C-alpha positions as YAML, in Angstrom:
chain: A
units: angstrom
residues:
- id: 1
  name: MET
  ca: [157.77, 119.99, 71.43]
- id: 2
  name: THR
  ca: [161.64, 120.38, 70.67]
- id: 3
  name: ILE
  ca: [161.79, 124.32, 70.23]
- id: 4
  name: LEU
  ca: [160.53, 127.47, 72.51]
- id: 5
  name: CYS
  ca: [159.84, 130.73, 71.92]
- id: 6
  name: VAL
  ca: [160.32, 132.84, 74.42]
- id: 7
  name: ARG
  ca: [159.58, 137.04, 74.69]
- id: 8
  name: PHE
  ca: [161.41, 138.23, 77.64]
- id: 9
  name: GLN
  ca: [158.96, 140.95, 79.66]
- id: 10
  name: LEU
  ca: [160.99, 143.98, 79.96]
- id: 11
  name: PRO
  ca: [160.82, 147.10, 80.73]
- id: 12
  name: PRO
  ca: [160.74, 150.24, 77.21]
- id: 13
  name: MET
  ca: [165.04, 150.48, 76.18]
- id: 14
  name: TYR
  ca: [165.89, 148.05, 78.49]
- id: 15
  name: GLU
  ca: [167.50, 145.98, 75.18]
- id: 16
  name: ALA
  ca: [170.79, 145.68, 76.45]
- id: 17
  name: ALA
  ca: [169.66, 143.19, 78.29]
- id: 18
  name: LEU
  ca: [168.69, 140.57, 76.35]
- id: 19
  name: PRO
  ca: [172.45, 139.21, 76.05]
- id: 20
  name: GLU
  ca: [172.46, 138.36, 79.68]
- id: 21
  name: LEU
  ca: [168.73, 136.80, 79.33]
- id: 22
  name: LEU
  ca: [169.99, 134.78, 76.10]
- id: 23
  name: GLY
  ca: [172.70, 133.60, 78.39]
- id: 24
  name: LEU
  ca: [169.94, 131.57, 80.61]
- id: 25
  name: LEU
  ca: [168.77, 129.89, 77.10]
- id: 26
  name: GLU
  ca: [172.32, 128.84, 76.47]
- id: 27
  name: GLU
  ca: [172.93, 127.48, 79.59]
- id: 28
  name: PHE
  ca: [170.90, 124.29, 77.65]
- id: 29
  name: THR
  ca: [171.76, 124.75, 74.62]
- id: 30
  name: PRO
  ca: [173.73, 127.06, 71.72]
- id: 31
  name: VAL
  ca: [170.98, 127.16, 69.20]
- id: 32
  name: VAL
  ca: [169.70, 130.15, 70.17]
- id: 33
  name: GLU
  ca: [168.78, 133.31, 68.11]
- id: 34
  name: ALA
  ca: [167.70, 136.17, 69.43]
- id: 35
  name: LEU
  ca: [165.12, 138.40, 68.29]
- id: 36
  name: PRO
  ca: [165.08, 141.51, 69.58]
- id: 37
  name: PRO
  ca: [163.89, 143.38, 71.35]
- id: 38
  name: ASP
  ca: [162.95, 140.91, 73.74]
- id: 39
  name: ALA
  ca: [162.97, 137.21, 72.21]
- id: 40
  name: ALA
  ca: [164.44, 134.68, 71.56]
- id: 41
  name: LEU
  ca: [164.08, 131.53, 69.42]
- id: 42
  name: ALA
  ca: [165.99, 128.11, 71.35]
- id: 43
  name: ASP
  ca: [166.50, 124.61, 69.95]
- id: 44
  name: LEU
  ca: [166.16, 122.04, 72.35]
- id: 45
  name: ARG
  ca: [166.29, 118.87, 70.48]
- id: 46
  name: GLY
  ca: [169.87, 117.91, 72.63]
- id: 47
  name: ALA
  ca: [168.72, 119.58, 75.84]
- id: 48
  name: GLU
  ca: [166.09, 116.68, 76.13]
- id: 49
  name: ARG
  ca: [168.25, 113.98, 75.30]
- id: 50
  name: TYR
  ca: [170.43, 115.70, 78.37]
- id: 51
  name: PHE
  ca: [168.70, 116.70, 80.80]
- id: 52
  name: GLY
  ca: [166.45, 113.84, 80.73]
- id: 53
  name: ARG
  ca: [163.50, 116.80, 80.21]
- id: 54
  name: SER
  ca: [161.03, 117.83, 77.68]
- id: 55
  name: ALA
  ca: [161.16, 121.45, 75.99]
- id: 56
  name: VAL
  ca: [158.15, 122.15, 78.54]
- id: 57
  name: GLU
  ca: [159.39, 121.20, 81.55]
- id: 58
  name: LEU
  ca: [162.61, 123.04, 80.58]
- id: 59
  name: ALA
  ca: [160.75, 126.21, 80.21]
- id: 60
  name: SER
  ca: [159.33, 126.13, 83.46]
- id: 61
  name: VAL
  ca: [163.08, 126.13, 84.52]
- id: 62
  name: VAL
  ca: [164.38, 129.31, 82.07]
- id: 63
  name: ARG
  ca: [161.22, 131.44, 84.16]
- id: 64
  name: VAL
  ca: [162.28, 130.38, 87.32]
- id: 65
  name: ARG
  ca: [165.80, 131.80, 86.81]
- id: 66
  name: ALA
  ca: [164.94, 134.60, 84.72]
- id: 67
  name: LEU
  ca: [162.53, 135.66, 87.68]
- id: 68
  name: ALA
  ca: [165.46, 134.69, 90.67]
- id: 69
  name: ARG
  ca: [168.33, 136.60, 89.00]
- id: 70
  name: TYR
  ca: [167.16, 139.38, 87.08]
- id: 71
  name: GLY
  ca: [163.16, 139.88, 88.44]
- id: 72
  name: VAL
  ca: [162.23, 139.16, 84.21]
- id: 73
  name: ASP
  ca: [159.19, 137.35, 83.76]
- id: 74
  name: CYS
  ca: [158.62, 135.30, 80.90]
- id: 75
  name: ALA
  ca: [156.01, 134.16, 78.56]
- id: 76
  name: ILE
  ca: [156.97, 130.85, 76.16]
- id: 77
  name: GLY
  ca: [155.75, 129.01, 73.35]
- id: 78
  name: ALA
  ca: [156.47, 125.37, 72.80]
- id: 79
  name: GLY
  ca: [156.27, 123.60, 69.40]
- id: 80
  name: PRO
  ca: [157.92, 121.05, 67.22]
- id: 81
  name: GLY
  ca: [159.37, 123.87, 64.91]
- id: 82
  name: PRO
  ca: [160.23, 127.94, 65.19]
- id: 83
  name: MET
  ca: [156.98, 129.08, 63.16]
- id: 84
  name: LEU
  ca: [154.74, 127.32, 65.24]
- id: 85
  name: ALA
  ca: [156.69, 128.15, 68.68]
- id: 86
  name: ARG
  ca: [155.92, 131.75, 67.77]
- id: 87
  name: VAL
  ca: [152.06, 130.84, 67.43]
- id: 88
  name: ALA
  ca: [151.85, 128.98, 70.23]
- id: 89
  name: LEU
  ca: [153.93, 132.72, 72.63]
- id: 90
  name: ARG
  ca: [150.80, 134.77, 71.01]
- id: 91
  name: ALA
  ca: [148.17, 132.41, 73.01]
- id: 92
  name: ALA
  ca: [150.77, 132.40, 75.68]
- id: 93
  name: ARG
  ca: [151.47, 134.49, 79.35]
- id: 94
  name: PRO
  ca: [153.58, 134.96, 81.49]
- id: 95
  name: GLY
  ca: [153.86, 132.22, 83.71]
- id: 96
  name: VAL
  ca: [152.10, 129.63, 81.73]
- id: 97
  name: THR
  ca: [154.03, 128.05, 78.81]
- id: 98
  name: CYS
  ca: [151.96, 127.40, 75.94]
- id: 99
  name: ALA
  ca: [152.66, 124.61, 74.21]
- id: 100
  name: VAL
  ca: [151.25, 123.03, 70.43]
- id: 101
  name: PRO
  ca: [150.99, 119.17, 70.89]
- id: 102
  name: GLU
  ca: [153.23, 117.39, 68.16]
- id: 103
  name: ASP
  ca: [150.19, 115.33, 67.35]
- id: 104
  name: ALA
  ca: [147.74, 117.49, 67.09]
- id: 105
  name: VAL
  ca: [149.08, 120.40, 64.85]
- id: 106
  name: ALA
  ca: [146.42, 120.58, 62.87]
- id: 107
  name: GLU
  ca: [143.36, 121.11, 65.22]
- id: 108
  name: PHE
  ca: [145.46, 124.00, 67.26]
- id: 109
  name: LEU
  ca: [145.86, 126.02, 64.30]
- id: 110
  name: ALA
  ca: [142.34, 125.84, 63.00]
- id: 111
  name: ASP
  ca: [140.04, 128.39, 64.48]
- id: 112
  name: ARG
  ca: [143.33, 130.51, 64.70]
- id: 113
  name: PRO
  ca: [142.94, 134.09, 62.47]
- id: 114
  name: VAL
  ca: [145.69, 133.86, 59.31]
- id: 115
  name: ALA
  ca: [147.16, 136.90, 60.79]
- id: 116
  name: ALA
  ca: [148.46, 134.54, 63.60]
- id: 117
  name: LEU
  ca: [151.07, 133.55, 61.23]
- id: 118
  name: PRO
  ca: [154.43, 134.99, 61.32]
- id: 119
  name: GLY
  ca: [155.18, 137.40, 58.27]
- id: 120
  name: VAL
  ca: [151.12, 137.39, 57.10]
- id: 121
  name: GLY
  ca: [150.98, 141.29, 57.20]
- id: 122
  name: ALA
  ca: [147.01, 142.86, 57.37]
- id: 123
  name: ALA
  ca: [146.53, 143.19, 53.75]
- id: 124
  name: THR
  ca: [147.06, 139.86, 53.06]
- id: 125
  name: ALA
  ca: [144.74, 138.97, 56.08]
- id: 126
  name: ARG
  ca: [142.36, 141.60, 54.58]
- id: 127
  name: THR
  ca: [142.22, 139.20, 51.03]
- id: 128
  name: LEU
  ca: [141.90, 136.23, 52.01]
- id: 129
  name: ASP
  ca: [139.06, 137.86, 54.99]
- id: 130
  name: GLU
  ca: [137.05, 138.95, 52.01]
- id: 131
  name: TYR
  ca: [136.77, 135.22, 50.20]
- id: 132
  name: GLY
  ca: [136.18, 133.84, 53.21]
- id: 133
  name: LEU
  ca: [139.68, 132.54, 54.07]
- id: 134
  name: ASP
  ca: [139.73, 133.86, 57.85]
- id: 135
  name: THR
  ca: [140.84, 130.84, 59.95]
- id: 136
  name: LEU
  ca: [143.84, 128.73, 59.29]
- id: 137
  name: GLY
  ca: [142.16, 125.65, 58.80]
- id: 138
  name: ARG
  ca: [140.53, 127.13, 56.02]
- id: 139
  name: VAL
  ca: [143.50, 128.41, 54.50]
- id: 140
  name: ALA
  ca: [144.60, 124.97, 54.36]
- id: 141
  name: ALA
  ca: [141.96, 123.22, 52.82]
- id: 142
  name: ALA
  ca: [141.11, 125.42, 50.13]
- id: 143
  name: PRO
  ca: [142.93, 124.77, 47.18]
- id: 144
  name: LEU
  ca: [145.98, 125.90, 46.51]
- id: 145
  name: SER
  ca: [145.05, 127.35, 42.99]
- id: 146
  name: THR
  ca: [142.66, 129.16, 44.84]
- id: 147
  name: LEU
  ca: [145.56, 130.59, 47.35]
- id: 148
  name: GLN
  ca: [147.91, 131.54, 44.39]
- id: 149
  name: ARG
  ca: [145.46, 133.45, 42.34]
- id: 150
  name: LEU
  ca: [144.36, 135.85, 45.42]
- id: 151
  name: ILE
  ca: [148.47, 136.37, 46.85]
- id: 152
  name: GLY
  ca: [150.98, 135.26, 44.68]
- id: 153
  name: ALA
  ca: [152.26, 131.27, 43.02]
- id: 154
  name: LYS
  ca: [155.09, 131.21, 45.97]
- id: 155
  name: ALA
  ca: [152.99, 133.49, 48.67]
- id: 156
  name: GLY
  ca: [150.48, 130.82, 47.92]
- id: 157
  name: ARG
  ca: [152.15, 127.56, 48.37]
- id: 158
  name: GLU
  ca: [154.00, 128.76, 51.57]
- id: 159
  name: LEU
  ca: [150.95, 130.44, 53.17]
- id: 160
  name: ARG
  ca: [149.23, 126.37, 52.79]
- id: 161
  name: GLU
  ca: [152.08, 124.58, 53.91]
- id: 162
  name: LYS
  ca: [152.53, 126.84, 56.68]
- id: 163
  name: ALA
  ca: [148.36, 126.57, 57.72]
- id: 164
  name: SER
  ca: [148.64, 122.82, 57.76]
- id: 165
  name: GLY
  ca: [151.51, 122.58, 60.53]
- id: 166
  name: ILE
  ca: [154.35, 122.03, 57.71]
- id: 167
  name: ASP
  ca: [157.13, 124.27, 59.71]
- id: 168
  name: ARG
  ca: [161.07, 124.30, 57.63]
- id: 169
  name: GLY
  ca: [161.91, 126.70, 59.48]
- id: 170
  name: ARG
  ca: [164.96, 126.55, 61.82]
- id: 171
  name: VAL
  ca: [166.93, 128.91, 64.46]
- id: 172
  name: VAL
  ca: [169.77, 130.26, 62.91]
- id: 173
  name: PRO
  ca: [172.38, 130.96, 66.38]
- id: 174
  name: ASN
  ca: [173.35, 134.40, 66.92]
- id: 175
  name: ALA
  ca: [171.34, 135.95, 63.86]
- id: 176
  name: VAL
  ca: [171.84, 139.23, 63.77]
- id: 177
  name: SER
  ca: [169.46, 141.96, 64.64]
- id: 178
  name: ARG
  ca: [166.78, 142.58, 61.57]
- id: 179
  name: SER
  ca: [164.86, 145.57, 62.95]
- id: 180
  name: LEU
  ca: [164.42, 147.76, 66.11]
- id: 181
  name: THR
  ca: [160.45, 148.80, 66.68]
- id: 182
  name: THR
  ca: [159.00, 151.85, 68.85]
- id: 183
  name: GLU
  ca: [156.10, 153.06, 68.63]
- id: 184
  name: ARG
  ca: [153.76, 156.34, 70.73]
- id: 185
  name: ALA
  ca: [149.97, 155.65, 71.20]
- id: 186
  name: PHE
  ca: [147.87, 158.21, 72.05]
- id: 187
  name: GLY
  ca: [145.95, 158.53, 75.02]
- id: 188
  name: ILE
  ca: [142.86, 160.13, 72.71]
- id: 189
  name: ASP
  ca: [143.04, 160.34, 68.61]
- id: 190
  name: GLU
  ca: [145.43, 163.07, 68.03]
- id: 191
  name: LEU
  ca: [144.75, 166.33, 65.91]
- id: 192
  name: ASP
  ca: [147.89, 168.51, 67.13]
- id: 193
  name: PRO
  ca: [150.81, 168.15, 64.15]
- id: 194
  name: ASP
  ca: [152.87, 169.79, 66.98]
- id: 195
  name: ARG
  ca: [151.63, 166.44, 69.64]
- id: 196
  name: HIS
  ca: [152.44, 164.16, 66.31]
- id: 197
  name: ARG
  ca: [156.28, 165.91, 65.92]
- id: 198
  name: ARG
  ca: [156.79, 165.72, 69.94]
- id: 199
  name: ALA
  ca: [156.05, 162.16, 69.46]
- id: 200
  name: LEU
  ca: [158.27, 161.28, 66.87]
- id: 201
  name: LEU
  ca: [161.19, 163.18, 68.69]
- id: 202
  name: SER
  ca: [160.65, 160.84, 71.48]
- id: 203
  name: ALA
  ca: [160.64, 157.66, 70.01]
- id: 204
  name: ALA
  ca: [163.80, 158.90, 67.24]
- id: 205
  name: GLU
  ca: [165.40, 159.69, 70.73]
- id: 206
  name: GLU
  ca: [164.61, 155.99, 72.21]
- id: 207
  name: ILE
  ca: [165.62, 154.45, 68.81]
- id: 208
  name: GLY
  ca: [169.34, 156.26, 69.08]
- id: 209
  name: ALA
  ca: [169.42, 155.45, 72.29]
- id: 210
  name: ARG
  ca: [168.91, 151.50, 71.93]
- id: 211
  name: LEU
  ca: [170.83, 151.17, 69.10]
- id: 212
  name: ARG
  ca: [173.46, 152.84, 70.43]
- id: 213
  name: ALA
  ca: [173.07, 150.62, 73.73]
- id: 214
  name: VAL
  ca: [173.24, 147.72, 71.36]
- id: 215
  name: GLU
  ca: [176.21, 149.10, 69.41]
- id: 216
  name: LYS
  ca: [174.85, 149.01, 66.06]
- id: 217
  name: VAL
  ca: [173.19, 151.15, 63.56]
- id: 218
  name: CYS
  ca: [171.02, 151.22, 61.37]
- id: 219
  name: ARG
  ca: [170.21, 152.11, 57.47]
- id: 220
  name: THR
  ca: [167.15, 152.53, 57.17]
- id: 221
  name: LEU
  ca: [164.47, 154.06, 58.79]
- id: 222
  name: THR
  ca: [160.13, 153.15, 58.36]
- id: 223
  name: LEU
  ca: [157.27, 155.42, 59.90]
- id: 224
  name: THR
  ca: [153.94, 153.96, 60.50]
- id: 225
  name: VAL
  ca: [150.83, 156.26, 60.75]
- id: 226
  name: ARG
  ca: [148.21, 154.36, 62.67]
- id: 227
  name: TYR
  ca: [144.45, 156.20, 62.17]
- id: 228
  name: ALA
  ca: [141.57, 156.35, 64.33]
- id: 229
  name: ASP
  ca: [139.64, 154.11, 61.96]
- id: 230
  name: ARG
  ca: [141.99, 151.97, 62.17]
- id: 231
  name: SER
  ca: [143.75, 151.89, 58.77]
- id: 232
  name: ALA
  ca: [147.26, 152.67, 58.43]
- id: 233
  name: THR
  ca: [150.29, 155.02, 56.41]
- id: 234
  name: THR
  ca: [153.72, 153.39, 55.72]
- id: 235
  name: ARG
  ca: [156.63, 154.96, 54.34]
- id: 236
  name: SER
  ca: [160.58, 153.85, 54.55]
- id: 237
  name: ARG
  ca: [163.27, 156.32, 53.85]
- id: 238
  name: THR
  ca: [166.92, 155.20, 53.42]
- id: 239
  name: LEU
  ca: [169.35, 156.88, 55.22]
- id: 240
  name: LYS
  ca: [172.33, 158.90, 53.80]
- id: 241
  name: GLU
  ca: [175.14, 157.15, 56.25]
- id: 242
  name: PRO
  ca: [174.27, 154.25, 58.39]
- id: 243
  name: THR
  ca: [173.51, 155.36, 61.93]
- id: 244
  name: ALA
  ca: [172.25, 155.47, 65.71]
- id: 245
  name: HIS
  ca: [172.47, 159.24, 66.31]
- id: 246
  name: SER
  ca: [169.90, 160.86, 67.21]
- id: 247
  name: ALA
  ca: [169.05, 163.81, 65.43]
- id: 248
  name: ALA
  ca: [169.78, 162.65, 62.24]
- id: 249
  name: LEU
  ca: [167.09, 159.19, 62.90]
- id: 250
  name: THR
  ca: [164.58, 162.56, 64.12]
- id: 251
  name: GLY
  ca: [165.09, 164.18, 60.42]
- id: 252
  name: ALA
  ca: [164.39, 161.07, 58.61]
- id: 253
  name: ALA
  ca: [161.38, 160.81, 60.88]
- id: 254
  name: TYR
  ca: [160.32, 164.57, 60.27]
- id: 255
  name: GLY
  ca: [161.01, 164.15, 56.37]
- id: 256
  name: MET
  ca: [158.67, 161.30, 56.08]
- id: 257
  name: TYR
  ca: [155.91, 162.57, 58.10]
- id: 258
  name: GLU
  ca: [155.84, 166.14, 56.34]
- id: 259
  name: ALA
  ca: [155.97, 164.50, 53.30]
- id: 260
  name: LEU
  ca: [152.65, 162.60, 53.97]
- id: 261
  name: GLY
  ca: [151.00, 166.03, 54.14]
- id: 262
  name: LEU
  ca: [148.24, 165.15, 56.77]
- id: 263
  name: GLN
  ca: [145.39, 167.78, 57.35]
- id: 264
  name: ARG
  ca: [144.06, 167.66, 60.23]
- id: 265
  name: ALA
  ca: [144.49, 163.76, 60.80]
- id: 266
  name: ARG
  ca: [143.11, 161.97, 63.50]
- id: 267
  name: VAL
  ca: [146.18, 160.10, 64.56]
- id: 268
  name: ARG
  ca: [146.11, 156.52, 66.89]
- id: 269
  name: ALA
  ca: [149.61, 155.78, 67.04]
- id: 270
  name: LEU
  ca: [153.14, 156.25, 65.55]
- id: 271
  name: ALA
  ca: [155.98, 153.95, 65.00]
- id: 272
  name: LEU
  ca: [159.48, 153.94, 63.69]
- id: 273
  name: ARG
  ca: [161.37, 151.26, 62.84]
- id: 274
  name: ALA
  ca: [165.06, 150.80, 62.50]
- id: 275
  name: GLU
  ca: [166.19, 148.73, 59.89]
- id: 276
  name: GLY
  ca: [169.22, 146.89, 58.12]
- id: 277
  name: LEU
  ca: [170.98, 146.74, 61.40]
- id: 278
  name: THR
  ca: [175.01, 146.23, 61.12]
- id: 279
  name: PRO
  ca: [177.52, 146.15, 64.25]
- id: 280
  name: ALA
  ca: [178.89, 150.12, 64.55]
- id: 281
  name: GLU
  ca: [182.72, 149.46, 64.52]
- id: 282
  name: GLU
  ca: [181.96, 148.17, 60.87]
- id: 283
  name: ALA
  ca: [180.00, 151.17, 59.60]
- id: 284
  name: SER
  ca: [181.69, 154.10, 57.74]
- id: 285
  name: TYR
  ca: [181.16, 158.03, 58.82]
- id: 286
  name: GLN
  ca: [181.75, 160.99, 56.25]
- id: 287
  name: LEU
  ca: [183.86, 163.30, 58.30]
- id: 288
  name: THR
  ca: [182.17, 166.19, 59.31]
- id: 289
  name: PHE
  ca: [183.59, 169.83, 61.15]
- id: 290
  name: ASP
  ca: [179.97, 170.61, 61.90]
- id: 291
  name: PRO
  ca: [180.33, 172.45, 65.63]
- id: 292
  name: VAL
  ca: [176.66, 172.11, 66.17]
- id: 293
  name: ASP
  ca: [176.78, 168.30, 65.39]
- id: 294
  name: GLU
  ca: [179.71, 167.68, 67.11]
- id: 295
  name: LYS
  ca: [178.43, 168.96, 70.41]
- id: 296
  name: ALA
  ca: [174.54, 166.53, 69.92]
- id: 297
  name: ARG
  ca: [177.10, 163.47, 69.55]
- id: 298
  name: ARG
  ca: [179.19, 164.12, 72.74]
- id: 299
  name: ILE
  ca: [175.89, 165.30, 74.81]
- id: 300
  name: GLU
  ca: [174.37, 161.91, 73.28]
- id: 301
  name: GLU
  ca: [177.30, 160.07, 75.35]
- id: 302
  name: VAL
  ca: [176.63, 161.82, 78.64]
- id: 303
  name: ALA
  ca: [173.02, 161.19, 78.25]
- id: 304
  name: ASP
  ca: [173.85, 157.44, 77.25]
- id: 305
  name: ARG
  ca: [175.88, 157.37, 80.58]
- id: 306
  name: ALA
  ca: [173.25, 159.13, 82.53]
- id: 307
  name: ARG
  ca: [170.66, 156.10, 80.96]
- id: 308
  name: ALA
  ca: [173.41, 153.36, 81.77]
- id: 309
  name: ARG
  ca: [174.12, 154.03, 85.58]
- id: 310
  name: PHE
  ca: [170.44, 155.56, 86.61]
- id: 311
  name: GLY
  ca: [167.95, 154.16, 84.11]
- id: 312
  name: PRO
  ca: [165.75, 155.72, 80.91]
- id: 313
  name: ARG
  ca: [163.94, 157.99, 82.59]
- id: 314
  name: ALA
  ca: [167.07, 159.90, 83.26]
- id: 315
  name: VAL
  ca: [167.12, 161.69, 80.02]
- id: 316
  name: MET
  ca: [163.89, 163.66, 79.76]
- id: 317
  name: PRO
  ca: [161.90, 163.34, 76.24]
- id: 318
  name: GLY
  ca: [163.24, 166.02, 73.84]
- id: 319
  name: ALA
  ca: [166.03, 166.76, 76.08]
- id: 320
  name: LEU
  ca: [168.94, 166.30, 73.44]
- id: 321
  name: ALA
  ca: [167.03, 168.41, 70.82]
- id: 322
  name: ALA
  ca: [167.84, 171.03, 72.88]
...
C-alpha cells in the first residue's frame, strides 16, 4: 500500500483548518492532494523507502500527530492506488486504518456495492442493480459488451477496470478544490416551505463563510432536494459572476427551489454544492453602487472576523439576512 486517503474528523465550517492538517502529510511527502472539505490523498512511495516503514505504519504516526497537535482524529484508507485508497476509506473508522491488500485487491472489492467506487452515482448503481450487477465482483465478471450497452462504451470500460482493481489514477499535488458541499437534514420529513427556505438560508450562509475562509469564489451552485421516498431532485445554476457573497448564493438557492414548484413535498434533506472554485483574487466583479449590497458585504466581513475569533456559532444563522 503506497497511497493514503485521510479524512479528518473536522467540525462543520472548520475547512479553514484543512491546510494546517495537510501540513502533517507534507512532513512525509510533497505529493499531497487536498479533497476539501476534510480529506486528502498522499502518495507515500518515497516516504516508505526513506523512513523504512509501510504506509499503514506511517498512517498511525499521522493519526497520533493530528490528535496531539490539533485534537483532531482521522479515518484512513490505504491502497496501491488513489481509487483503492478511497474505497478503503469508506470502510475505515477513526483509530483504525483500512488497507487494501496488494495481493488480494479483487477479493477486497468483490463483495462491495457498486456505489462504493468513487464516481459511480446513484443512477448508474440503480441501472446496474436492475440487471443483477449489484457488487463489484459481479461487474468485474460481466462481459464488457454488456456493461457498455448499459452505461456507454467509455463508462463501461472504465467501470470494469475499476471493479477489477485496475487503478490508473494518480495523486495530483496542490490540486485546486473543485467543490464545497453542505447539507441540512430535517428531524422529520418536512412539509413547510418556510422551513425549507430557512434551511437553504443557513446552508447558503455556511457555504459563503467557508468560501471566504479559504479565499475562494464559486461559479456554479447546485441544489439537491432529498425526499421521504429516498428519491432526489438536483438543479444547477451558473451565477452571474464568481462569488462568495452569501446574499448572492442565497438568492440563487431560493431561485432554484422556487423553480421546482414543490407542492406539499415531504423533504428529508436539502444540500447545496458550490462548484467551479477559483481563487478570489483572480475573480473579476461587476462594480456596483448599491448601498444595500455594500452594507451587506461589510456585515459579512465583520461576521467572518467574529467567526475566526470566537468560532462558527459566534454568528447565528440568518443574522446576515436581517
